[in-house]
C-alpha positions as a printed Julia matrix, in Angstrom:
111×3 Matrix{Float64}:
 -34.66    2.77   10.84
 -31.5     2.95    8.73
 -32.13    3.28    5.05
 -30.12    1.15    2.68
 -27.71    2.99    0.44
 -27.25    1.54   -2.99
 -24.3     2.43   -5.14
 -24.47    1.67   -8.79
 -21.36    0.42  -10.6
 -21.65    3.37  -12.95
 -21.3     5.75   -9.99
 -17.89    4.26   -9.22
 -16.69    3.95  -12.8
 -15.37    7.49  -13.39
 -13.17    7.3   -10.28
 -12.05    3.79  -11.2
 -11.08    4.91  -14.7
  -9.07    7.86  -13.44
  -7.02    5.57  -11.23
  -6.5     3.04  -14.02
  -5.67    5.46  -16.86
  -2.19    4.18  -17.62
  -1.28    5.38  -21.06
   2.04    4.94  -22.83
   2.63    8.67  -22.37
   1.98    8.53  -18.61
   4.3     5.55  -18.18
   7.05    7.28  -20.17
   6.52   10.43  -18.13
   6.85    8.49  -14.86
  10.02    6.8   -16.12
  11.49   10.13  -17.2
  10.74   11.71  -13.8
  12.4     8.75  -12.08
  15.47    8.9   -14.32
  15.93   12.65  -13.88
  15.47   12.58  -10.11
  17.63    9.54   -9.39
  20.38    9.52  -12.01
  22.67   12.03  -13.7
  23.05   10.01  -16.9
  21.24    7.18  -18.73
  24.36    5.05  -18.2
  23.99    5.39  -14.42
  20.37    4.26  -14.72
  21.31    1.28  -16.88
  24.05    0.25  -14.46
  21.74    0.58  -11.46
  18.99   -1.6   -12.95
  21.49   -4.16  -14.27
  21.29   -6.0   -10.95
  23.63   -8.87  -11.83
  26.1    -6.55  -13.59
  26.27   -8.65  -16.76
  25.73   -5.65  -19.02
  22.16   -6.67  -19.88
  18.7    -5.78  -18.59
  16.04   -8.46  -18.19
  12.28   -8.33  -17.83
  12.77   -8.57  -14.05
  15.07   -5.53  -14.16
  12.42   -3.56  -16.06
   9.77   -4.57  -13.52
  11.94   -3.07  -10.76
  12.35    0.12  -12.8
   8.58    0.3   -13.34
   7.89   -0.27   -9.65
  10.2     2.62   -8.78
   8.46    4.73  -11.45
   5.17    4.09   -9.59
   3.61    2.1   -12.42
   0.63    0.15  -11.13
   1.48   -3.42  -10.08
  -1.43   -4.81  -12.09
   0.08   -3.71  -15.41
   3.79   -3.8   -14.51
   4.43   -7.25  -16.01
   2.67   -6.4   -19.26
   4.53   -3.11  -19.59
   7.87   -4.8   -18.82
   7.14   -7.38  -21.52
   6.25   -4.62  -23.98
   9.48   -2.77  -23.14
  11.51   -5.93  -23.68
   9.94   -6.59  -27.07
  10.35   -2.96  -28.1
  13.95   -2.5   -26.93
  15.43   -5.95  -27.64
  16.58   -5.54  -31.24
  18.41   -8.88  -31.55
  15.65  -10.94  -29.85
  17.9   -12.44  -27.16
  15.38  -11.63  -24.4
  17.74   -9.06  -22.87
  18.48   -5.38  -23.49
  22.1    -4.33  -23.94
  23.46   -0.86  -23.24
  23.4    -0.12  -26.98
  19.76   -1.21  -27.28
  18.91    0.85  -24.18
  20.53    3.96  -25.7
  18.55    3.49  -28.91
  15.32    3.07  -26.95
  15.96    6.32  -25.06
  16.42    8.18  -28.35
  13.22    6.71  -29.82
  11.15    7.3   -26.66
  11.66   11.04  -26.72
  13.21   11.04  -23.24
  15.84   13.73  -23.31
  19.31   12.92  -22.03
């Protein structure tokens, strides 16, 4: 006779939390690792993620950046929205090169 194994939700919770622990610091760290490994300068990064080459980054551009930085798909949209609101100083729903430079300075990511 095979005995039934019961797993309580609480038994799974610590492992679940460790996989879902996306803090602002961890996201910034992942972005910094991506930037340093893939680009020589912030300007190269900006140009790469500016997919339509209009000199502006959109929420969709930030979602691509976050995907490449291995940020969990579940929170990627929320984080991209937060980045847009934080970086977009003139509230035009895009981030210019100047706004991007300012955001890098404020984030603590070293050039």
